[in-house]
C-alpha positions in Angstrom: -9.8 -1.8 10.2 -6.7 -0.8 8.2 -4.8 -3.7 9.8 -7.5 -6.1 8.8 -7.4 -5.0 5.1 -3.6 -5.3 5.1 -3.9 -8.8 6.6 -6.5 -9.8 3.9 -4.4 -8.5 1.1 -1.3 -10.2 2.5 -3.2 -13.5 2.7 -4.4 -13.0 -0.9 -0.8 -12.5 -2.0 -0.2 -16.1 -1.2 -2.9 -17.2 -3.7 -0.7 -17.6 -6.8 -3.3 -16.8 -9.6 -4.1 -13.4 -8.1 -0.7 -12.6 -6.6 0.0 -9.7 -9.1 -3.4 -8.1 -8.3 -2.9 -8.5 -4.6 0.5 -6.9 -4.9 -1.0 -3.9 -6.7 -3.7 -3.7 -4.1 -1.1 -3.8 -1.3 1.0 -1.1 -3.0 -2.1 1.2 -3.5 -3.2 0.6 0.1 0.3 1.5 1.4 0.3 4.7 -0.6 -3.2 5.6 0.6 -2.2 5.0 4.2 1.0 7.0 3.9 -0.6 10.0 2.2 -3.8 9.9 4.3 -1.8 9.7 7.5 0.3 12.7 6.4 -2.7 14.8 5.4 -4.6 14.0 8.7 -1.9 15.7 10.8 -1.9 18.9 8.8 -3.6 21.8 10.5 -6.4 22.1 8.0 -9.5 23.8 9.3 -11.9 21.3 7.8 -10.3 18.4 9.8 -11.7 18.0 13.3 -8.9 18.2 15.9 -10.8 17.0 18.9 -9.2 16.0 21.1 -6.2 18.2 20.7 -3.4 16.5 18.9 -0.5 15.6 21.2 3.2 14.8 20.5 2.4 11.2 21.3 -0.4 11.2 18.6 2.0 12.6 16.0 4.6 10.0 17.0 2.2 7.3 16.1 1.6 8.9 12.8 5.3 8.8 12.1 5.5 5.2 13.2 2.6 4.2 11.0 4.2 6.0 8.1 7.5 4.3 8.7 5.7 0.9 8.5 4.3 1.8 5.0 7.7 2.6 3.4 9.0 -1.0 3.5 5.7 -2.2 2.1 5.9 0.3 -0.7 9.5 -0.6 -1.5 8.9 -4.4 -1.4 5.8 -4.4 -3.5 7.4 -2.0 -6.1 10.5 -4.1 -6.4 8.4 -7.3 -6.6 6.3 -5.9 -9.4 9.4 -4.7 -11.2 11.1 -8.1 -10.9 7.9 -9.9 -12.0 7.7 -7.7 -15.1 11.3 -8.7 -16.0 10.5 -12.4 -15.5 7.4 -12.1 -17.6 7.9 -13.9 -21.0 7.7 -12.1 -24.3 4.7 -9.9 -24.8 1.5 -11.8 -25.0 -0.2 -12.1 -28.3 -3.8 -12.6 -29.0 -4.8 -16.2 -29.8 -5.8 -15.2 -33.4 -2.3 -13.7 -34.0 -0.4 -16.9 -33.0 
């Protein structure tokens, strides 16, 4: 399911009118995935650890986290660049 959401948001990024919103959504989703993945491996008693966590399982968490870092960097840089390219601050129609 997480891959499907990432795919949908990536496809939406190619729709020009909603690109900025899709970028924000991708950035938020990457942070949620990164933080959620990190929390889920912590030995917190309220989390069910059945079956027992293995080194292979933790390795996949590290791999999954590693795939989120480029997405976070790319979306952050794109949003920063987009803000720089944005024309002068928008005024309300009645102020023009």
